[in-house]
C-alpha positions in Angstrom: 35.1 37.3 98.6 35.5 39.4 95.3 36.4 43.0 95.7 33.3 45.2 96.2 31.1 42.1 96.5 29.9 43.4 99.8 28.0 46.2 98.0 25.0 44.1 97.2 23.7 40.6 97.3 22.0 38.5 94.7 18.2 39.1 95.1 16.1 36.4 96.6 14.3 34.5 94.0 11.6 33.1 96.2 8.0 34.2 96.8 6.9 37.7 95.7 5.8 40.5 98.0 2.9 39.5 100.3 -0.6 40.1 99.1 -1.9 43.6 100.0 -5.0 44.1 102.2 -8.2 44.2 100.2 -11.2 46.3 100.9 -14.2 44.7 102.5 -16.9 43.4 100.2 -20.6 43.1 100.7 -21.6 39.4 100.9 -25.3 39.9 100.4 -27.1 40.7 97.2 -24.2 39.9 94.9 -24.9 37.8 91.8 -23.6 34.3 92.4 -21.7 34.0 89.1 -20.2 36.3 86.6 -19.5 33.8 83.9 -20.2 36.1 80.9 -17.6 38.6 82.1 -15.0 35.9 82.6 -15.6 34.5 79.2 -15.2 37.9 77.7 -11.8 38.0 79.3 -10.9 34.9 77.4 -11.2 36.2 73.9 -8.5 35.5 71.4 -6.9 38.9 71.8 -4.0 38.4 74.1 -4.2 42.1 75.2 -7.9 42.1 76.0 -8.8 43.7 79.3 -12.0 43.5 81.2 -14.2 46.6 81.3 -14.5 48.2 84.7 -17.2 46.5 86.9 -19.9 48.6 88.6 -19.3 49.0 92.2 -22.5 47.1 93.1 -21.0 44.0 91.4 -17.5 44.2 92.6 -16.2 43.2 96.1 -13.6 46.0 95.9 -13.9 49.8 95.4 -12.9 50.9 91.9 -9.6 52.3 93.1 -8.6 48.8 94.2 -10.4 46.9 91.4 -8.3 43.9 90.1 -9.7 44.7 86.6 -8.1 48.2 86.5 -4.6 48.4 85.1 -2.0 50.0 87.4 1.6 50.9 86.9 4.3 48.5 88.1 7.2 49.6 90.2 10.2 47.4 89.4 10.9 45.2 92.4 13.9 45.9 94.5 16.4 43.2 95.3 15.5 41.4 98.5 17.8 40.9 101.4 19.8 37.7 101.3 18.8 34.7 103.4 20.0 34.6 107.0 23.3 33.2 107.7 25.2 34.8 104.9 28.2 36.8 106.0 27.7 39.8 103.7 25.6 42.9 104.2 22.2 43.3 102.6 21.7 45.2 99.4 21.1 49.0 99.2 17.9 50.1 97.3 18.0 50.8 93.6 18.4 54.3 92.2 15.9 55.5 89.7 18.4 55.2 86.9 19.1 51.5 87.8 15.4 50.8 88.3 14.5 52.0 84.8 16.7 49.2 83.3 14.8 46.5 85.2 11.5 46.4 83.3 11.3 43.0 81.5 8.7 44.1 79.1 11.1 46.5 77.4 12.7 43.4 75.8 10.8 40.2 75.2 14.0 38.3 75.5 12.3 35.2 76.8 10.4 34.8 73.5 13.3 35.2 71.1 15.7 32.5 70.1 18.8 34.2 71.2 22.2 32.7 71.8 25.2 33.9 73.7 28.4 32.2 74.6 30.2 32.3 78.0 33.7 30.8 78.3 35.7 30.5 81.5 39.4 29.9 82.2 41.7 29.9 85.2 44.1 32.8 85.8 46.6 33.3 88.6 45.9 36.1 91.1 49.2 37.7 90.3 48.1 38.3 86.7 45.2 40.5 87.8 47.3 43.4 89.1 45.7 45.6 86.4 42.0 44.7 86.5 41.2 47.0 83.6 43.9 45.5 81.3 43.2 42.7 78.9 44.7 39.3 79.7 47.1 37.6 77.5 46.7 35.0 74.8 43.8 33.3 76.6 41.6 36.3 75.8 42.2 35.7 72.1 41.0 32.2 72.5 37.8 33.5 74.1 37.1 35.9 71.2 37.4 33.1 68.7 34.2 31.4 70.1 31.1 32.3 68.1 27.5 32.1 69.3 25.6 28.9 68.5 23.0 29.1 65.8 19.6 27.8 67.0 18.4 24.8 65.1 14.9 24.1 64.0 13.0 23.0 67.1 11.5 19.6 67.2 8.5 18.4 69.2 9.6 17.6 72.7 7.8 15.8 75.5 7.9 16.8 79.2 6.5 14.7 82.0 4.9 16.8 84.8 3.9 15.4 88.2 1.3 17.4 90.1 0.7 16.8 93.9 -2.1 18.3 96.0 -2.4 17.5 99.7 -4.1 19.0 102.7 -1.5 18.1 105.4 -3.6 19.3 108.4 -0.6 21.1 110.1 1.4 17.8 110.1 5.2 17.6 109.6 6.6 15.7 106.6 6.7 11.9 107.0 9.9 10.0 106.7 9.2 8.6 103.2 7.3 10.1 100.3 8.7 7.9 97.6 5.3 6.7 96.4 3.9 10.2 96.4 6.8 11.4 94.2 6.9 8.3 92.0 10.5 7.8 92.9 10.3 4.0 92.7 8.5 4.0 89.4 11.1 3.1 86.8 8.8 3.7 83.9 8.3 7.4 84.7 11.1 9.9 83.7 9.8 13.1 85.2 10.9 16.6 84.1 8.9 18.8 86.6 7.3 18.5 90.0 4.4 20.9 90.9 3.5 20.5 94.6 0.6 22.3 96.3 0.0 21.9 100.0 -2.9 23.3 102.2 -3.3 23.8 105.9 0.4 23.9 106.7 1.2 24.8 110.2 0.7 28.6 110.2 0.9 29.3 113.9 2.7 32.6 114.8 6.0 31.0 115.9 6.0 28.5 113.1 5.1 31.1 110.4 7.8 33.5 111.6 10.3 30.7 111.6 9.3 29.6 108.1 9.5 33.3 106.9 13.1 33.6 108.0 14.1 30.1 106.9 12.9 27.4 104.7 9.7 25.7 106.0 10.0 21.9 106.8 8.1 20.8 103.8 10.1 22.8 101.3 13.3 21.6 102.9 12.1 18.0 102.8 11.2 18.1 99.1 14.5 19.9 98.2 16.5 17.3 100.2 14.7 14.4 98.3 14.7 15.9 94.8 18.1 17.8 94.6 20.1 14.5 94.3 18.0 13.7 91.3 19.0 17.0 89.6 15.7 18.8 90.4 16.0 22.4 91.4 13.4 24.5 93.2 12.5 27.0 90.5 9.9 29.1 92.3 7.6 29.0 95.4 4.9 31.1 96.9 3.2 30.9 100.3 0.1 32.4 101.9 -0.4 31.3 105.5 -1.2 27.6 105.2 -1.0 27.5 101.4 2.3 26.6 99.7 3.0 26.1 96.0 6.4 24.7 94.8 7.8 24.2 91.3 10.8 22.0 90.7 12.4 21.3 87.3 15.3 19.3 86.0 18.5 21.3 85.7 18.6 21.2 81.9 15.2 22.9 81.7 16.1 26.0 83.9 17.3 28.2 81.0 13.9 27.7 79.3 11.7 28.6 82.4 11.0 32.2 83.0 9.1 33.2 86.2 6.7 36.0 85.2 4.7 36.5 88.4 3.8 35.0 91.8 0.6 36.1 93.5 -1.5 35.4 96.6 -5.3 35.9 96.6 -6.8 35.8 100.1 -10.6 35.1 100.2 -11.1 34.4 103.9 -12.8 37.0 106.2 -14.1 39.0 103.3 -10.8 39.0 101.5 -8.7 40.0 104.4 -7.5 36.6 105.7 -5.4 34.1 103.8 -6.7 30.9 105.5 -8.7 30.4 102.3 -7.9 31.6 98.8 -5.3 30.7 96.2 -1.6 31.1 95.3 -0.4 31.3 91.7 2.8 31.1 89.8 2.8 32.3 86.2 5.7 31.3 84.0 6.9 30.8 80.5 7.9 27.2 79.6 9.8 27.0 76.4 8.0 30.2 75.3 4.5 29.1 76.3 2.4 30.7 79.0 1.6 28.5 81.9 -0.4 29.4 85.1 -0.4 27.2 88.2 -2.9 27.7 90.9 -3.1 26.0 94.3 -6.3 26.8 96.2 -8.2 26.1 99.4 -12.0 26.8 99.1 -14.6 27.2 101.8 -15.8 23.9 103.5 -19.2 22.4 104.4 -22.0 21.0 102.3 -24.1 24.2 102.2 -21.3 26.5 101.0 -21.2 25.4 97.4 -22.3 28.8 96.1 -19.5 30.4 98.1 -17.0 27.9 96.7 -18.0 28.9 93.2 -17.7 32.6 94.1 -14.2 32.1 95.5 -13.2 30.1 92.4 -14.3 33.1 90.2 -12.6 35.6 92.5 -9.2 33.8 92.4 -9.4 33.6 88.6 -10.3 37.3 88.3 -7.4 38.4 90.5 -4.9 36.9 88.1 -4.6 40.1 86.1 -0.8 40.4 85.9 -1.0 44.2 86.1 1.9 46.2 84.6 3.2 43.1 82.8 3.0 42.4 79.1 1.3 39.1 79.9 -2.0 38.0 78.2 -5.1 37.4 80.2 -5.0 34.1 82.1 -7.8 32.6 79.9 -5.4 33.2 77.0 -2.6 31.2 78.6 -1.6 28.0 76.9 -2.2 26.0 80.0 -3.8 26.5 83.4 -3.2 23.9 86.1 -5.6 24.4 89.0 -5.7 22.1 92.0 -6.1 22.0 95.8 -8.6 21.3 98.5 -11.6 22.5 96.7 -14.0 21.1 99.3 -16.8 20.0 96.9 -19.1 17.5 98.5 -21.5 14.7 97.6 -25.1 15.8 97.7 -28.4 14.0 98.5 -27.1 10.5 99.4 -26.8 9.6 103.1 -23.7 8.5 105.0 -24.5 4.8 104.9 -25.1 4.7 101.1 -21.9 6.6 100.4 -19.8 4.4 102.6 -21.3 1.2 101.1 -20.7 2.5 97.5 -17.1 3.2 98.5 -16.7 -0.3 100.1 -17.8 -2.0 96.9 -16.2 0.6 94.6 -19.5 1.6 93.0 -18.5 5.2 92.3 -20.7 6.0 89.3 -23.7 7.0 91.4 -21.5 9.2 93.6 -20.1 11.0 90.5 -23.6 12.1 89.6 -24.0 13.9 92.9 -20.5 15.4 93.2 -20.9 19.1 93.5 -18.1 20.0 91.1 -19.4 17.6 88.4 -22.9 19.2 88.8 -21.4 22.7 88.5 -19.5 21.8 85.4 -22.7 20.7 83.7 -24.3 24.1 84.2 -21.3 26.5 84.0 -19.6 27.2 80.6 -16.4 28.4 82.2 -16.0 25.4 84.5 -16.7 23.1 81.5 -13.5 24.3 80.0 -11.5 22.8 82.9 -10.9 19.1 82.4 -10.4 16.4 85.1 -9.4 12.8 85.0 -11.8 10.0 86.0 -12.4 9.7 89.8 -11.4 6.0 90.0 -10.1 6.3 93.5 -12.0 6.4 96.8 -13.0 9.9 98.2 -10.0 11.4 99.9 -11.9 13.1 102.9 -12.5 12.7 105.8 -10.3 10.1 107.6 -9.3 9.6 111.1 -5.7 10.6 111.5 -3.2 7.8 111.5 -5.7 5.4 110.1 -7.5 4.4 106.9 -11.0 4.7 108.5 -13.4 7.4 107.4 -14.5 9.8 110.1 -15.7 8.1 113.3 -16.0 11.2 115.4 -19.4 12.5 116.6 -19.7 14.6 113.4 -19.2 11.6 111.1 -18.7 13.7 108.1 -19.7 12.2 104.8 -16.8 11.1 102.5 -16.1 13.4 99.5 -13.6 14.0 96.7 -12.5 17.3 98.1 -8.9 17.2 96.7 -8.9 17.7 92.9 -6.6 18.4 90.0 -8.0 20.3 86.9 -6.4 21.7 83.8 -7.4 23.9 80.9 -5.8 24.3 77.5 -6.1 27.6 75.6 -9.3 27.8 73.6 -8.5 28.3 69.9 -10.6 30.9 68.0 -13.4 29.4 65.9 -12.9 29.5 62.2 -15.3 31.3 59.9 -15.6 32.0 56.2 -14.0 35.4 56.7 -11.3 34.5 59.2 -9.8 31.1 58.5 -8.4 29.3 61.5 -4.6 29.6 61.8 -2.6 26.5 62.6 -1.8 26.6 66.3 1.7 25.8 67.7 2.1 22.2 68.7 1.1 22.1 72.4 -0.8 19.1 73.7 -1.4 17.7 77.2 -2.4 14.1 78.0 -3.1 12.6 81.4 -1.1 9.5 82.3 -2.4 8.9 85.8 -4.8 10.4 88.4 -4.7 8.6 91.7 -4.9 9.0 95.5 -2.2 7.6 97.8 -4.1 5.9 100.7 -1.0 4.8 102.6 -0.3 8.3 104.0 -2.3 8.8 107.2 -0.7 11.9 108.9 -3.7 14.0 107.8 -7.5 13.7 107.6 -7.0 14.0 103.8 -5.3 11.6 101.4 -2.9 13.2 98.8 -3.9 13.1 95.2 -1.4 13.2 92.2 -1.6 13.5 88.5 1.1 12.7 85.9 0.9 14.5 82.6 2.7 14.2 79.3 3.2 17.6 77.7 4.1 17.6 74.0 5.3 20.9 72.7 7.3 22.5 69.9 9.6 24.8 71.7 9.2 28.5 70.8 12.6 29.0 72.5 15.1 26.4 71.4 18.4 27.7 72.6 19.5 29.3 75.9 20.4 33.0 75.9 23.9 32.2 77.2 25.9 29.0 76.8 28.6 28.5 79.3 31.7 26.5 78.2 34.3 25.7 80.8 37.8 26.0 79.4 41.2 25.5 81.0 42.2 24.1 84.4 40.9 25.6 87.6 42.6 25.2 90.9 42.0 26.5 94.4 45.1 28.7 93.9 43.6 30.6 91.0 40.9 33.2 90.4 38.4 32.0 87.8 38.1 34.2 84.7 34.6 34.2 83.2 34.1 35.3 79.7 30.7 35.6 78.2 29.3 37.0 75.0 25.8 38.4 74.6 23.6 39.0 71.6 22.6 42.7 71.1 19.0 42.0 71.9 19.7 40.6 75.3 18.8 43.2 78.0 21.6 43.2 80.6 21.3 44.6 84.1 23.8 45.6 86.7 22.0 43.2 88.9 22.7 40.1 86.8 25.1 37.7 88.5 26.9 34.5 87.9 26.9 31.9 90.6 29.2 29.0 91.3 27.4 25.9 92.6 28.1 22.4 93.7 26.3 19.8 91.5 23.1 18.9 93.4 22.1 22.4 94.2 18.7 22.8 95.9 17.7 26.2 94.6 19.1 29.2 92.9 20.4 30.9 96.1 22.3 27.7 97.0 25.6 29.1 95.6 29.1 28.6 96.9 30.3 31.9 95.5 29.1 34.5 93.0 30.1 37.6 91.1 28.1 40.5 89.8 28.5 40.9 86.0 29.5 44.6 86.4 31.9 43.9 89.3 35.5 42.7 89.1 35.3 43.4 85.4 38.5 42.6 83.5 37.4 43.7 80.0 34.3 44.4 78.1 33.1 45.1 74.6 29.9 44.9 72.6 30.2 41.1 72.2 32.8 39.9 74.8 32.8 40.6 78.6 35.1 39.2 81.2 34.9 39.1 85.0 36.8 37.1 87.6 35.6 35.3 90.7 37.8 34.7 93.7 37.7 31.0 94.8 40.9 31.0 96.9 39.0 30.8 100.2 37.0 27.8 99.2 37.8 24.6 101.1 39.2 21.8 99.0 36.6 19.2 97.9 36.1 16.4 95.4 32.7 17.7 94.5 31.8 18.8 91.0 30.7 22.3 90.2 28.7 24.3 87.6 28.0 27.9 86.8 24.7 29.6 86.3 24.0 33.0 84.8 20.9 34.7 86.5 19.1 37.5 84.6 17.4 39.9 87.0 15.2 41.3 84.2 13.9 37.9 83.3 13.9 36.5 86.9 15.4 33.3 85.7 18.6 31.4 84.9 19.5 32.0 81.3 22.6 29.8 81.1 24.2 26.8 82.8 27.6 25.2 82.3 28.5 21.6 82.2 29.8 20.1 85.4 33.5 20.4 86.1 36.0 19.9 88.9 38.2 22.5 90.7 41.5 20.8 91.4 43.3 21.1 94.8 46.1 23.6 95.4 48.8 21.0 95.1 47.6 19.5 91.8 50.1 21.3 89.6 53.0 23.6 90.0 52.5 27.2 89.2 54.6 27.1 86.1 52.4 24.4 84.5 49.1 26.0 85.0 48.9 27.6 81.6 49.6 24.3 79.8 46.9 22.2 81.6 43.9 20.8 80.0 40.3 21.0 81.2 39.2 18.5 83.7 35.5 17.3 83.2 
């Protein structure tokens, strides 16, 4: 372990702080919809804020109103996951906390480039940690930052999954759900939303301390395919996961994770929504997984909860535009909308003969979109698959219990692109950055029967012209690394990049599952060998690592940006007997 590494641990990069308790709201006498107010939030001004709402219209007292801006205390690093041998981190001092505010520098939006180089050095050569190394340091200083090239239009494939799993454990095979056997699909991101996960007391406590079974299952399946868990958020039975290919990590910045309970008058999280707000190549993207109230007669309540979840995405204290000004909103989950008017026999016969058009006309969500200007802005693919609720578990038969619930399309995937301001004679419309989303598929997966719901997936093609075209730090392995050596890490930063004492560099095996899956790490301010305005050097001790044939890579994690800002190419660390000590300086890199 590096000297002084016990002082603090890399902060957990998982879900944010739990949602706070909300004040009770009066369910009676409230207007059913507040569309005008929501639409006012979506004006073209990115910094537009809602006016305060009179207490008679708001479910919260004004002191807790989600529409009122409040100051943000920078988050403290969280304790490391169980099983790590080092002690947990002490709290930040006020001086350290002041340097953590990401809005002081909009580094994620700038096309900045830094260079980080690494080389092997013998432990005996580090007797004076403050002295500059020999001729190898001169080699590091010769490296200049890369100049960003003009970005071209890129295409990302995004696979969205929503599934009410009814407290079931993961099945053995989810290849069809994840499109793993589809050779024509080259996916870049997975966005997975689950509802009704097992949230019993013992299960929930276990999942809080360790990874829940579903998250572990998806990481086990996707990590060999170079997908990393970028972020996650959970509220009781709701879980939202975001995975991305390794090469996209430096261009994904997690801005916020939020939980919005709507059950039991806003106190209970059995219903509600969880949200991850991120920047993807410089564009704002919000992802919402929700579980709305059930039953045919609760349609008005469903629409109220839909509004409330949207209103709560206020990103207080952040320099983040209103959610309706985000470039993309992906909204999915068990929305529980039902089919009105038609009887059970007619609905089942229509499903049997695949006559869906009559059922679409009576679908509650489709009806609401015809009358609601805000909902009309959310798009959905055609419902060309059978209703996904309600089935007998472990079968493909619709409900045969005494209740005999009517089938319905309860599980839905919606999206909304940013509305461009209308042109006028006085304010001509400016050309928008290239950002377009197209739907490739929208299907259900009827072969999975562990739940009374069938999962639904959508595959999207996102075409965009990156606003950020180069990573903030480029890591370039150099020299031969063996188990006998410390690893010298040299990195250069542009002046605009806001460093933090809580930034760290992790050493990972190729195939890492998430950002905390490191083999070793070093804080950028610890074990410092030399530093200057442009070049910094630290070393990381790998002498205690067991010998292995695995490949490794390095990631630089920015605490201010809550994201990985640089990744190295894969490399190998040679065994201790690979070369004699006198030949180490003459060895060449092994890639």
